[in-house]
N, CA, C and O of each residue as an XYZ file, in Angstrom:
788
protein
N     104.121     11.835    161.516
C     104.700     10.457    160.951
C     106.213     10.695    160.741
O     106.638     11.606    160.030
N     106.950      9.872    161.366
C     108.490      9.922    161.121
C     108.851      8.700    160.231
O     108.047      7.797    159.997
N     110.230      8.743    159.713
C     110.560      7.611    158.984
C     111.214      7.956    157.719
O     111.943      8.948    157.706
N     111.039      7.234    156.609
C     111.650      7.575    155.538
C     110.966      8.390    154.327
O     111.321      8.403    153.148
N     109.898      9.060    154.931
C     109.058      9.867    154.107
C     108.094      9.163    153.298
O     107.963      7.951    153.469
N     107.319      9.847    152.334
C     106.230      9.384    151.746
C     106.493      8.100    150.730
O     105.605      7.324    150.376
N     107.820      8.030    150.347
C     108.177      6.900    149.497
C     108.188      5.672    150.202
O     107.970      4.641    149.567
N     108.425      5.622    151.512
C     108.351      4.514    152.310
C     109.949      3.962    152.373
O     110.892      4.361    151.690
N     109.946      2.976    153.352
C     111.196      2.341    153.660
C     111.165      0.885    153.107
O     110.153      0.201    153.260
N     112.273      0.401    152.461
C     112.464     -0.910    152.176
C     113.084     -1.968    153.050
O     113.249     -3.150    152.751
N     113.414     -1.339    154.222
C     114.020     -2.176    155.222
C     113.151     -3.327    155.721
O     112.045     -3.093    156.209
N     113.611     -4.512    155.612
C     112.752     -5.668    155.925
C     112.824     -6.151    157.438
O     111.886     -6.686    158.030
N     114.083     -5.881    157.978
C     114.118     -6.217    159.478
C     113.330     -5.364    160.289
O     113.294     -4.144    160.128
N     112.668     -6.011    161.201
C     111.742     -5.183    162.130
C     112.305     -5.321    163.482
O     112.378     -6.406    164.058
N     112.774     -4.000    164.068
C     113.381     -4.080    165.377
C     112.256     -4.345    166.438
O     111.062     -4.197    166.178
N     112.763     -4.772    167.723
C     111.666     -5.251    168.662
C     110.673     -4.151    169.117
O     109.515     -4.357    169.480
N     111.303     -2.942    169.044
C     110.218     -1.811    169.528
C     109.308     -1.616    168.427
O     108.131     -1.360    168.677
N     109.745     -1.715    167.147
C     108.702     -1.439    166.055
C     107.772     -2.723    165.965
O     106.575     -2.629    165.693
N     108.398     -3.906    166.207
C     107.289     -4.985    166.388
C     106.328     -4.834    167.349
O     105.193     -5.229    167.080
N     106.584     -4.268    168.573
C     105.503     -3.832    169.471
C     104.318     -2.959    168.980
O     103.124     -3.140    169.217
N     104.978     -1.829    168.140
C     103.958     -1.130    167.499
C     103.098     -1.760    166.435
O     101.910     -1.466    166.303
N     103.748     -2.660    165.658
C     102.898     -3.381    164.724
C     102.057     -4.288    165.349
O     100.929     -4.430    164.877
N     102.407     -4.955    166.364
C     101.516     -5.857    167.022
C     100.281     -5.180    167.497
O      99.166     -5.689    167.378
N     100.517     -3.954    168.068
C      99.393     -3.142    168.639
C      98.451     -2.715    167.506
O      97.242     -2.760    167.730
N      98.897     -2.301    166.303
C      98.247     -2.115    165.192
C      97.453     -3.230    164.585
O      96.318     -3.000    164.170
N      97.976     -4.412    164.510
C      97.466     -5.763    164.094
C      96.199     -5.985    165.046
O      95.083     -6.217    164.583
N      96.468     -5.893    166.427
C      95.322     -6.193    167.333
C      94.203     -5.282    166.927
O      93.069     -5.763    166.925
N      94.371     -4.053    166.590
C      93.262     -3.138    166.389
C      92.621     -3.551    165.007
O      91.406     -3.586    164.812
N      93.443     -3.814    164.209
C      92.802     -4.393    162.875
C      91.977     -5.639    163.030
O      90.921     -5.830    162.427
N      92.533     -6.477    163.883
C      91.637     -7.700    164.175
C      90.414     -7.413    164.739
O      89.413     -8.061    164.431
N      90.385     -6.341    165.680
C      89.160     -6.007    166.324
C      88.264     -5.068    165.513
O      87.332     -4.420    165.990
N      88.626     -5.065    164.317
C      87.809     -4.149    163.410
C      87.855     -2.834    163.730
O      86.788     -2.220    163.716
N      88.939     -2.216    164.041
C      89.217     -0.870    164.343
C      90.222     -0.071    163.514
O      91.171      0.553    163.990
N      89.915     -0.157    162.262
C      90.893      0.469    161.233
C      91.248      1.827    161.403
O      92.394      2.200    161.155
N      90.292      2.670    161.841
C      90.538      4.093    161.943
C      91.568      4.282    163.206
O      92.499      5.086    163.166
N      91.320      3.542    164.198
C      92.118      3.643    165.346
C      93.573      3.029    164.994
O      94.574      3.573    165.460
N      93.663      2.039    164.276
C      94.777      1.473    163.950
C      95.616      2.401    162.978
O      96.843      2.472    163.051
N      94.876      3.087    162.089
C      95.615      4.127    161.181
C      96.229      5.307    161.989
O      97.357      5.737    161.752
N      95.344      5.846    163.042
C      95.911      6.780    163.992
C      97.227      6.326    164.640
O      98.243      7.021    164.661
N      97.127      5.198    165.123
C      98.256      4.691    165.978
C      99.566      4.499    165.017
O     100.701      4.752    165.420
N      99.294      4.049    163.772
C     100.407      3.811    162.993
C     100.850      5.191    162.422
O     102.040      5.336    162.140
N     100.050      6.122    162.250
C     100.644      7.392    161.870
C     101.385      8.102    162.754
O     102.076      9.063    162.415
N     101.265      7.587    164.168
C     102.300      8.048    165.170
C     103.487      7.413    165.242
O     104.369      7.954    165.909
N     103.715      6.361    164.694
C     104.814      5.450    164.966
C     105.873      5.859    163.925
O     105.690      6.648    162.998
N     107.127      5.133    164.253
C     108.311      5.707    163.655
C     108.340      5.236    162.152
O     109.090      5.857    161.400
N     107.689      4.332    161.711
C     107.525      3.866    160.368
C     108.880      3.490    159.727
O     109.145      3.848    158.579
N     109.689      2.806    160.439
C     110.959      2.462    159.995
C     111.198      1.455    159.056
O     112.157      1.535    158.287
N     110.326      0.406    159.043
C     110.486     -0.738    158.129
C     109.344     -0.840    157.017
O     108.324     -0.155    157.090
N     109.555     -1.622    156.123
C     108.642     -1.776    154.984
C     107.273     -2.242    155.529
O     106.238     -1.905    154.954
N     107.263     -3.021    156.642
C     105.965     -3.668    157.235
C     105.131     -2.475    157.639
O     103.907     -2.531    157.519
N     105.750     -1.364    158.127
C     105.024     -0.241    158.534
C     104.169      0.457    157.397
O     103.001      0.823    157.524
N     104.895      0.568    156.350
C     104.290      1.120    155.079
C     103.211      0.250    154.494
O     102.181      0.770    154.066
N     103.403     -1.087    154.455
C     102.544     -1.901    153.829
C     101.217     -1.958    154.752
O     100.102     -2.034    154.236
N     101.409     -1.916    156.138
C     100.227     -1.778    156.999
C      99.478     -0.378    156.636
O      98.251     -0.330    156.538
N     100.163      0.554    156.477
C      99.643      1.836    156.144
C      98.751      1.721    154.819
O      97.594      2.141    154.844
N      99.267      1.181    153.722
C      98.548      0.949    152.675
C      97.268      0.103    152.809
O      96.234      0.394    152.208
N      97.384     -0.918    153.598
C      96.120     -1.783    153.968
C      95.110     -1.024    154.644
O      93.915     -1.248    154.450
N      95.582     -0.016    155.536
C      94.534      0.626    156.409
C      93.976      1.726    155.512
O      92.779      1.985    155.633
N      94.730      2.421    154.600
C      94.145      3.277    153.658
C      93.072      2.534    152.883
O      92.030      3.150    152.659
N      93.191      1.310    152.452
C      92.213      0.561    151.703
C      90.998      0.394    152.600
O      89.877      0.732    152.219
N      91.239     -0.140    153.812
C      90.108     -0.405    154.817
C      89.316      0.815    155.124
O      88.118      0.729    155.395
N      89.924      1.904    155.092
C      89.207      3.168    155.541
C      88.729      4.040    154.196
O      88.394      5.222    154.263
N      88.751      3.339    153.092
C      88.214      3.886    151.876
C      89.028      4.881    151.200
O      88.520      5.645    150.379
N      90.183      4.913    151.478
C      91.164      5.880    150.910
C      92.047      5.201    149.730
O      93.269      5.081    149.820
N      91.378      4.824    148.748
C      92.028      3.947    147.705
C      93.074      4.924    147.006
O      94.182      4.484    146.701
N      92.770      6.080    146.783
C      93.809      6.973    145.988
C      95.046      6.850    146.719
O      96.078      6.453    146.177
N      94.964      7.228    148.120
C      96.290      7.299    148.887
C      97.008      5.857    148.902
O      98.234      5.751    148.871
N      96.142      4.772    148.952
C      96.585      3.513    149.127
C      97.350      3.183    147.689
O      98.449      2.629    147.691
N      96.736      3.535    146.570
C      97.320      3.252    145.376
C      98.627      4.093    145.189
O      99.572      3.524    144.642
N      98.767      5.344    145.577
C     100.001      5.978    145.524
C     101.039      5.569    146.443
O     102.225      5.698    146.141
N     100.680      5.107    147.493
C     101.676      4.475    148.507
C     102.262      3.018    147.896
O     103.468      2.787    147.814
N     101.296      2.146    147.514
C     101.802      0.841    146.885
C     102.489      1.087    145.691
O     103.487      0.412    145.437
N     102.051      2.067    144.821
C     102.930      2.469    143.658
C     104.396      2.663    143.896
O     105.291      2.071    143.293
N     104.545      3.553    144.838
C     105.788      4.157    145.207
C     106.601      2.930    145.792
O     107.756      2.714    145.425
N     105.927      2.113    146.744
C     106.670      1.040    147.515
C     107.083     -0.053    146.264
O     108.230     -0.489    146.174
N     106.220     -0.357    145.506
C     106.430     -1.431    144.322
C     107.775     -0.800    143.590
O     108.780     -1.503    143.485
N     107.753      0.298    143.185
C     108.838      0.934    142.389
C     110.156      0.834    143.139
O     111.202      0.421    142.639
N     110.006      1.241    144.350
C     111.305      1.565    145.228
C     111.695      0.162    145.933
O     112.901     -0.067    146.026
N     110.810     -0.774    146.427
C     111.331     -1.938    146.990
C     111.190     -3.133    146.238
O     111.896     -4.094    146.545
N     110.304     -3.228    145.205
C     110.097     -4.277    144.301
C     109.707     -5.597    145.199
O     110.126     -6.717    144.906
N     109.061     -5.399    146.056
C     108.603     -6.607    147.127
C     107.264     -7.186    146.481
O     106.484     -6.565    145.759
N     107.176     -8.414    146.868
C     105.976     -9.177    146.499
C     104.702     -8.501    147.202
O     103.625     -8.442    146.609
N     104.858     -8.060    148.328
C     103.791     -7.503    149.270
C     103.386     -6.130    148.684
O     102.213     -5.775    148.798
N     104.296     -5.330    148.059
C     103.933     -4.099    147.572
C     103.261     -4.288    146.297
O     102.330     -3.523    146.045
N     103.576     -5.173    145.461
C     102.868     -5.420    144.270
C     101.462     -6.025    144.537
O     100.485     -5.624    143.905
N     101.364     -7.111    145.591
C      99.947     -7.378    145.989
C      99.051     -6.343    146.414
O      97.850     -6.431    146.154
N      99.590     -5.239    147.128
C      98.664     -4.250    147.581
C      98.407     -3.460    146.346
O      97.272     -3.005    146.210
N      99.226     -3.249    145.503
C      98.964     -2.469    144.223
C      97.887     -3.075    143.390
O      97.066     -2.421    142.747
N      97.955     -4.419    143.451
C      96.989     -5.276    142.535
C      95.646     -5.264    143.174
O      94.651     -5.333    142.453
N      95.523     -5.175    144.582
C      94.296     -5.262    145.269
C      93.545     -3.888    145.005
O      92.348     -3.847    144.723
N      94.385     -2.722    145.127
C      93.829     -1.517    144.898
C      93.353     -1.258    143.457
O      92.340     -0.603    143.210
N      94.085     -1.768    142.592
C      93.682     -1.598    141.100
C      92.302     -2.443    140.957
O      91.352     -2.023    140.295
N      92.297     -3.579    141.593
C      91.073     -4.280    141.506
C      89.866     -3.686    141.957
O      88.798     -3.728    141.346
N      90.103     -3.046    143.217
C      88.995     -2.260    143.889
C      88.631     -1.211    143.064
O      87.444     -0.888    143.018
N      89.545     -0.568    142.338
C      89.142      0.655    141.452
C      88.674      0.176    140.101
O      88.500      0.991    139.194
N      88.452     -1.180    139.922
C      87.800     -1.576    138.703
C      88.847     -1.737    137.524
O      88.438     -1.957    136.384
N      90.135     -1.633    137.789
C      91.099     -1.552    136.765
C      91.623     -3.051    136.830
O      92.592     -3.320    137.539
N      90.954     -4.050    136.063
C      91.135     -5.361    136.232
C      92.422     -5.979    135.638
O      93.004     -6.915    136.188
N      92.894     -5.322    134.319
C      94.119     -5.799    133.818
C      95.252     -5.276    134.590
O      96.204     -6.037    134.763
N      95.297     -3.930    135.148
C      96.349     -3.406    135.931
C      96.498     -4.280    137.307
O      97.582     -4.444    137.868
N      95.314     -4.793    137.751
C      95.220     -5.540    138.955
C      95.927     -6.973    138.633
O      96.768     -7.435    139.403
N      95.582     -7.554    137.597
C      96.174     -8.924    137.385
C      97.542     -8.701    137.079
O      98.338     -9.544    137.492
N      97.992     -7.682    136.403
C      99.485     -7.537    136.170
C     100.232     -7.538    137.367
O     101.171     -8.304    137.585
N      99.760     -6.575    138.234
C     100.551     -6.486    139.558
C     100.343     -7.640    140.442
O     101.295     -7.918    141.171
N      99.207     -8.424    140.529
C      99.181     -9.562    141.117
C     100.057    -10.812    140.664
O     100.501    -11.633    141.466
N     100.246    -10.861    139.340
C     101.040    -11.841    138.664
C     102.547    -11.620    139.069
O     103.340    -12.514    139.366
N     102.801    -10.243    139.025
C     104.320     -9.923    139.595
C     104.484    -10.312    141.025
O     105.582    -10.759    141.354
N     103.580    -10.206    141.883
C     103.546    -10.503    143.236
C     103.654    -11.966    143.262
O     104.495    -12.492    143.990
N     102.824    -12.706    142.481
C     102.992    -14.251    142.755
C     104.272    -14.637    142.268
O     104.824    -15.520    142.924
N     104.942    -14.148    141.179
C     106.186    -14.444    140.661
C     107.350    -14.250    141.676
O     108.349    -14.965    141.747
N     107.062    -13.160    142.456
C     107.959    -12.927    143.447
C     107.848    -13.723    144.743
O     108.837    -13.894    145.456
N     106.807    -14.144    145.007
C     106.468    -14.937    146.220
C     105.469    -16.132    145.929
O     104.314    -16.015    146.341
N     105.810    -17.169    145.307
C     105.137    -18.275    144.672
C     104.508    -19.085    145.777
O     103.602    -19.884    145.544
N     105.010    -18.865    147.019
C     104.513    -19.926    148.018
C     103.467    -19.076    149.032
O     102.977    -19.595    150.035
N     103.231    -17.835    148.658
C     102.198    -16.955    149.426
C     100.884    -17.459    149.213
O     100.428    -17.504    148.070
N     100.201    -17.861    150.247
C      98.740    -18.210    150.234
C      97.882    -17.097    149.825
O      97.079    -17.180    148.895
N      98.070    -16.051    150.544
C      97.204    -14.871    150.236
C      97.345    -14.287    148.897
O      96.368    -13.871    148.274
N      98.574    -14.248    148.436
C      98.834    -13.736    146.952
C      98.160    -14.669    145.950
O      97.400    -14.261    145.071
N      98.469    -15.877    146.130
C      97.863    -16.765    145.183
C      96.261    -16.811    145.233
O      95.607    -16.942    144.198
N      95.759    -16.711    146.304
C      94.351    -16.805    146.499
C      93.827    -15.498    145.838
O      92.917    -15.590    145.014
N      94.295    -14.423    146.121
C      93.851    -13.172    145.560
C      93.935    -13.116    143.935
O      93.030    -12.713    143.205
N      95.077    -13.552    143.558
C      95.379    -13.662    142.168
C      94.378    -14.617    141.485
O      93.826    -14.229    140.456
N      94.120    -15.779    141.961
C      93.358    -16.794    141.513
C      91.863    -16.199    141.438
O      91.183    -16.357    140.424
N      91.418    -15.549    142.497
C      90.106    -14.850    142.537
C      89.956    -13.763    141.383
O      88.982    -13.719    140.631
N      91.026    -12.902    141.335
C      91.048    -11.960    140.228
C      90.817    -12.607    138.845
O      90.009    -12.129    138.049
N      91.605    -13.791    138.565
C      91.526    -14.574    137.399
C      90.134    -15.010    137.161
O      89.571    -14.868    136.076
N      89.597    -15.543    138.201
C      88.163    -15.987    137.997
C      87.201    -14.850    137.450
O      86.442    -15.001    136.492
N      87.347    -13.658    138.218
C      86.441    -12.550    137.853
C      86.866    -12.117    136.418
O      86.062    -11.412    135.808
N      87.951    -12.432    135.851
C      88.318    -12.056    134.516
C      87.941    -13.095    133.444
O      88.133    -12.949    132.237
N      87.351    -14.221    134.072
C      86.922    -15.226    133.090
C      87.935    -16.180    132.743
O      87.680    -17.122    131.993
N      89.247    -15.964    133.323
C      90.390    -16.942    132.938
C      90.360    -18.081    133.916
O      91.215    -18.200    134.793
N      89.293    -18.974    133.740
C      88.863    -19.883    134.717
C      90.002    -21.051    134.851
O      90.290    -21.385    136.000
N      90.618    -21.646    133.852
C      91.642    -22.641    133.926
C      92.756    -22.053    134.747
O      93.147    -22.714    135.708
N      93.276    -20.971    134.504
C      94.334    -20.230    135.253
C      93.912    -20.090    136.678
O      94.686    -20.441    137.568
N      92.709    -19.590    136.957
C      92.276    -19.360    138.235
C      92.199    -20.680    139.140
O      92.533    -20.668    140.325
N      91.747    -21.777    138.501
C      91.683    -23.072    139.148
C      93.171    -23.386    139.771
O      93.414    -23.751    140.921
N      94.085    -23.149    138.723
C      95.451    -23.636    139.070
C      96.028    -22.829    140.295
O      96.692    -23.398    141.162
N      95.747    -21.475    140.333
C      96.222    -20.574    141.331
C      95.575    -21.043    142.646
O      96.239    -21.359    143.633
N      94.081    -21.068    142.582
C      93.427    -21.385    143.879
C      93.749    -22.742    144.265
O      93.922    -22.905    145.473
N      93.866    -23.730    143.531
C      94.325    -25.074    143.974
C      95.701    -25.159    144.596
O      95.962    -25.970    145.486
N      96.567    -24.304    144.104
C      97.992    -24.164    144.732
C      97.777    -23.464    146.033
O      98.365    -23.907    147.019
N      96.996    -22.413    146.149
C      96.964    -21.801    147.357
C      96.160    -22.612    148.373
O      96.422    -22.563    149.575
N      95.202    -23.338    147.877
C      94.536    -24.287    148.850
C      95.517    -25.452    149.414
O      95.446    -25.899    150.559
N      96.275    -25.794    148.605
C      97.254    -26.867    149.145
C      98.196    -26.212    150.001
O      98.460    -26.737    151.082
N      98.717    -25.177    149.677
C      99.759    -24.366    150.430
C      99.045    -24.063    151.826
O      99.745    -24.079    152.839
N      97.775    -23.806    151.916
C      97.118    -23.445    153.136
C      96.666    -24.815    153.901
O      96.083    -24.785    154.985
N      96.965    -25.887    153.287
C      96.643    -27.263    153.950
C      95.050    -27.331    154.066
O      94.513    -27.909    155.011
N      94.314    -26.693    153.027
C      92.944    -26.843    152.897
C      92.130    -25.990    153.854
O      90.925    -26.169    154.026
N      92.862    -25.028    154.488
C      92.212    -24.096    155.498
C      91.975    -22.786    154.954
O      92.550    -22.428    153.926
N      91.055    -21.942    155.659
C      91.033    -20.512    155.272
C      90.061    -20.093    154.114
O      89.297    -20.918    153.615
N      90.113    -18.760    153.693
C      89.255    -18.303    152.677
C      89.343    -18.994    151.319
O      88.405    -19.053    150.524
N      90.397    -19.442    151.154
C      90.623    -20.004    149.767
C      89.716    -21.228    149.547
O      89.454    -21.525    148.382
N      89.186    -22.004    150.603
C      88.212    -23.006    150.376
C      86.942    -22.567    149.553
O      86.471    -23.321    148.702
N      86.439    -21.420    149.803
C      85.214    -20.967    149.182
C      85.611    -20.655    147.822
O      84.920    -21.030    146.875
N      86.665    -20.000    147.666
C      87.313    -19.588    146.268
C      87.248    -20.774    145.313
O      86.556    -20.818    144.296
N      88.106    -21.788    145.795
C      88.411    -22.815    145.015
C      87.086    -23.684    144.591
O      86.932    -24.184    143.476
N      86.217    -23.769    145.608
C      84.836    -24.402    145.429
C      84.078    -23.723    144.445
O      83.488    -24.378    143.586
N      84.015    -22.233    144.473
C      83.360    -21.604    143.375
C      83.950    -21.672    142.016
O      83.263    -21.574    140.999
N      85.341    -21.854    142.017
C      85.984    -22.033    140.694
C      85.589    -23.517    140.169
O      85.342    -23.690    138.976
N      85.546    -24.444    140.982
C      85.058    -25.808    140.510
C      83.539    -25.837    140.178
O      83.126    -26.585    139.291
N      82.769    -25.090    140.829
C      81.405    -24.954    140.216
C      81.301    -24.311    138.837
O      80.528    -24.717    137.970
N      82.189    -23.210    138.685
C      82.069    -22.495    137.380
C      82.713    -23.454    136.381
O      82.240    -23.448    135.245
N      83.711    -24.262    136.646
C      84.325    -24.909    135.454
C      83.662    -26.603    135.431
O      84.092    -27.565    134.795
N      82.540    -26.533    136.319
C      81.829    -27.896    136.375
C      82.826    -29.109    136.629
O      82.788    -30.155    135.981
N      83.683    -28.847    137.610
C      84.683    -29.897    138.040
C      83.882    -30.530    139.170
O      83.888    -29.987    140.274
N      83.166    -31.693    138.945
C      82.709    -32.580    139.928
C      83.587    -33.264    140.787
O      83.352    -33.453    141.981
N      84.693    -33.671    140.136
C      85.666    -34.449    140.914
C      86.393    -33.560    141.886
O      86.721    -33.982    142.995
N      86.664    -32.266    141.462
C      87.194    -31.437    142.449
C      86.323    -31.174    143.650
O      86.847    -31.078    144.760
N      84.951    -31.044    143.482
C      84.128    -30.830    144.526
C      83.987    -32.038    145.454
O      83.819    -31.920    146.668
N      84.058    -33.106    144.865
C      83.964    -34.330    145.548
C      85.323    -34.495    146.398
O      85.243    -34.890    147.561
N      86.375    -34.240    145.908
C      87.557    -34.318    146.778
C      87.561    -33.215    147.860
O      88.054    -33.445    148.964
N      87.042    -32.077    147.567
C      86.850    -31.190    148.744
C      85.996    -31.673    149.944
O      86.316    -31.409    151.102
N      84.772    -32.472    149.580
C      84.051    -33.036    150.460
C      84.718    -34.105    151.288
O      84.786    -34.057    152.516
N      85.200    -35.064    150.544
C      85.912    -36.203    151.014
C      86.980    -35.981    151.902
O      86.957    -36.392    153.062
N      88.027    -35.276    151.354
C      89.277    -35.100    152.027
C      89.492    -33.906    152.891
O      90.364    -33.875    153.759
N      88.604    -32.836    152.611
C      88.705    -31.804    153.459
C      87.468    -31.361    154.335
O      87.435    -30.299    154.956
N      86.453    -32.302    154.312
C      85.231    -32.026    155.169
C      84.492    -30.851    154.683
O      83.877    -30.182    155.513
N      84.476    -30.525    153.476
C      83.874    -29.338    152.915
C      82.172    -29.466    153.294
O      81.520    -30.394    152.814
N      81.692    -28.690    153.979
C      80.204    -28.816    154.440
C      79.256    -28.387    153.424
O      79.547    -27.656    152.476
N      77.987    -28.927    153.692
C      76.886    -28.367    152.845
C      76.593    -26.870    153.003
O      76.084    -26.236    152.079
N      76.934    -26.272    154.244
C      76.742    -24.929    154.387
C      77.790    -24.003    153.498
O      77.470    -22.964    152.920
N      79.095    -24.591    153.510
C      80.196    -24.052    152.706
C      79.847    -24.145    151.292
O      80.087    -23.170    150.580
N      79.289    -25.235    150.770
C      79.001    -25.459    149.374
C      77.854    -24.471    148.909
O      77.881    -23.978    147.781
N      76.899    -24.214    149.769
C      75.831    -23.249    149.407
C      76.365    -21.889    149.388
O      75.829    -21.070    148.641
N      77.401    -21.531    150.152
C      77.921    -20.208    150.081
C      78.717    -20.209    148.680
O      78.533    -19.342    147.825
N      79.442    -21.067    148.568
C      80.250    -21.289    147.200
C      79.485    -21.126    146.038
O      79.905    -20.464    145.089
N      78.193    -21.781    146.041
C      77.245    -21.618    144.900
C      76.852    -19.957    144.801
O      76.980    -19.333    143.747
N      76.448    -19.460    145.822
C      76.290    -18.042    145.667
C      77.482    -17.223    145.281
O      77.283    -16.272    144.525
N      78.654    -17.461    145.689
C      79.806    -16.859    145.153
C      79.941    -17.052    143.719
O      80.186    -16.112    142.963
N      79.760    -18.457    143.262
C      80.120    -18.715    141.917
C      78.973    -17.914    140.987
O      79.303    -17.445    139.898
N      77.669    -17.798    141.472
C      76.781    -16.954    140.743
C      77.229    -15.502    140.571
O      77.188    -14.953    139.469
N      77.654    -14.895    141.670
C      78.144    -13.615    141.716
C      79.223    -13.419    140.681
O      79.199    -12.438    139.938
N      80.196    -14.360    140.616
C      81.373    -14.331    139.757
C      80.820    -14.420    138.325
O      81.220    -13.631    137.469
N      79.930    -15.343    138.058
C      79.487    -15.575    136.653
C      78.833    -14.254    136.084
O      78.878    -13.937    134.895
N      78.226    -13.531    137.072
C      77.485    -12.135    136.611
C      78.734    -11.059    136.228
O      78.485    -10.112    135.481
N      79.930    -11.232    136.715
C      80.972    -10.373    136.449
C      81.827    -10.798    135.228
O      82.509     -9.959    134.640
N      81.796    -12.046    134.858
C      82.531    -12.488    133.859
C      81.981    -12.037    132.505
O      82.554    -12.366    131.466
């Protein structure tokens, strides 16, 4: 692995040849081949922050949480980027360190308030922590930023179920075509979260 060393690079511009490497890695990640993607990434030049962020994500996907935590910690200290704090928060949550995860996620949210992924993950973490009103706010924001599409649909519906917000559920059904199958899954998710709170 070449590049800026184990601390990672904070360069945000991605050169065309680097983008080709990242596209190949992303394609393998989409095909659920994280080990192959990790091997490919470890061969690359690792010149931009995006390389290091992907490396951290792949460490998480391949169960190397300690390596991921170390990398995201160094990146967050060095680069101070929203994505590095987001990664740090996800690793902390996976390791059962809820407050550390929430703190890192809040920093990520403050640095990139219009990121759907960050607000969705932060909202879900808040829901697990029993901070339901704050969770609904974050998830509703992520939902609107995503124009009602993607994984945030389930999380927001689960939050509405936990907070007994029938008006919110009705709005999901009428305005966004939330299906009975989606609602059934959201009920299961809500039950799972209630057991964690």
